[in-house]
C-alpha positions as CSV (number, residue, x, y, z in Angstrom):
1,X,0.0,0.0,0.0
2,X,1.4,3.4,-0.9
3,X,1.8,6.1,1.7
4,X,-1.1,8.0,0.2
5,X,-3.4,5.1,0.7
6,X,-5.6,4.1,3.8
7,X,-7.5,1.1,4.7
8,X,-9.3,0.2,7.9
9,X,-12.2,-2.2,8.6
10,X,-14.4,-3.7,11.4
11,X,-16.1,-7.1,11.2
12,X,-19.3,-7.8,13.1
13,X,-19.0,-10.4,16.0
14,X,-21.0,-12.9,13.7
15,X,-18.4,-12.4,10.9
16,X,-21.1,-12.0,8.3
17,X,-20.7,-8.1,7.7
18,X,-18.0,-5.6,7.8
19,X,-17.5,-1.8,7.6
20,X,-14.6,-1.0,5.4
21,X,-12.9,2.4,4.6
22,X,-10.7,2.7,1.7
23,X,-8.7,5.7,0.4
24,X,-6.8,5.0,-2.8
25,X,-4.9,8.2,-3.1
26,X,-7.7,10.1,-4.8
27,X,-11.0,9.2,-3.3
28,X,-12.3,7.7,-0.1
29,X,-15.2,5.4,0.4
30,X,-16.9,3.7,3.2
31,X,-18.4,0.3,2.3
32,X,-20.8,-2.3,3.8
33,X,-19.2,-5.4,2.9
34,X,-20.1,-9.2,3.1
35,X,-16.9,-11.0,3.7
36,X,-17.9,-14.6,3.7
37,X,-16.6,-17.3,1.4
38,X,-14.5,-16.1,-1.4
39,X,-17.2,-16.7,-4.1
40,X,-19.9,-14.8,-2.0
41,X,-17.8,-11.8,-1.1
42,X,-19.5,-8.5,-2.2
43,X,-20.0,-4.9,-1.5
44,X,-23.6,-4.3,-0.2
45,X,-23.3,-0.5,-0.2
46,X,-21.0,2.4,-0.7
47,X,-20.7,6.1,0.7
48,X,-18.2,8.3,-0.9
49,X,-16.5,10.1,1.9
50,X,-14.0,12.4,0.2
51,X,-12.4,13.3,-3.1
52,X,-8.8,14.7,-3.1
53,X,-6.2,14.7,-0.5
54,X,-7.4,14.1,3.1
55,X,-6.4,16.3,6.1
56,X,-6.4,13.3,8.3
57,X,-4.3,10.0,8.6
58,X,-5.1,6.4,9.0
59,X,-4.6,6.9,12.8
60,X,-7.6,9.3,12.8
61,X,-10.0,6.6,11.5
62,X,-12.1,4.3,13.6
63,X,-14.9,1.9,12.4
64,X,-17.1,0.5,14.9
65,X,-20.5,-1.2,15.3
66,X,-23.2,-0.1,17.6
67,X,-24.3,-2.2,20.6
68,X,-26.9,-4.1,18.7
69,X,-24.6,-4.7,15.7
70,X,-27.3,-3.3,13.4
71,X,-25.3,-0.1,12.4
72,X,-21.7,0.4,11.4
73,X,-20.0,3.8,11.4
74,X,-16.9,5.5,10.2
75,X,-15.4,7.9,12.7
76,X,-12.8,10.6,11.6
77,X,-11.3,12.3,14.6
78,X,-14.0,11.0,16.8
79,X,-16.9,12.3,14.7
80,X,-19.3,9.9,12.9
81,X,-19.0,10.8,9.2
82,X,-20.7,7.9,7.5
83,X,-22.9,4.9,8.6
84,X,-24.9,2.0,7.3
85,X,-28.0,0.4,8.9
86,X,-27.3,-3.3,8.0
87,X,-30.9,-4.3,8.7
88,X,-32.6,-1.7,6.4
89,X,-29.7,-1.1,4.0
90,X,-30.0,2.7,4.5
91,X,-26.9,4.7,4.2
92,X,-26.1,8.1,5.9
93,X,-23.5,10.8,5.6
94,X,-20.3,11.0,3.5
95,X,-19.0,14.2,2.0
96,X,-16.4,14.8,4.6
97,X,-15.1,18.4,4.8
98,X,-12.6,19.5,7.6
99,X,-14.7,22.5,8.5
100,X,-18.0,20.8,7.7
101,X,-20.6,19.1,9.9
102,X,-21.6,15.4,9.2
103,X,-25.1,14.8,7.8
104,X,-26.2,12.0,10.1
105,X,-29.6,11.8,11.6
106,X,-29.5,12.2,15.4
107,X,-31.1,8.8,16.0
108,X,-28.4,7.1,14.0
109,X,-25.6,8.9,15.9
110,X,-27.2,8.1,19.2
111,X,-27.1,4.4,18.4
112,X,-23.3,4.7,18.6
113,X,-23.4,6.6,22.0
114,X,-25.1,3.8,23.9
115,X,-22.2,1.4,23.4
């Protein structure tokens, strides 16, 4: 992996789903991914997080599941910037900007606070 690239992931305790962040040096996406057997692996959803050079590093990224493992979120510098509801398939957020505010509904963000 080049120094301009980033990758992080968090797999659910059941091992059937993962939240994955990937920055390829030009764009960054957060994915809901099904990591099971090789022939069944697939991306279930994608959220564009940023385009262009980031103002953060890999150490600033945390991916975590909520307490019920129904939602997975991408946190950049401690703020939730993107999330998937793995039950409904809804996706939230994206569009990271250093001076911006995440577009995440309060009820989605609150799900991560109860952990």
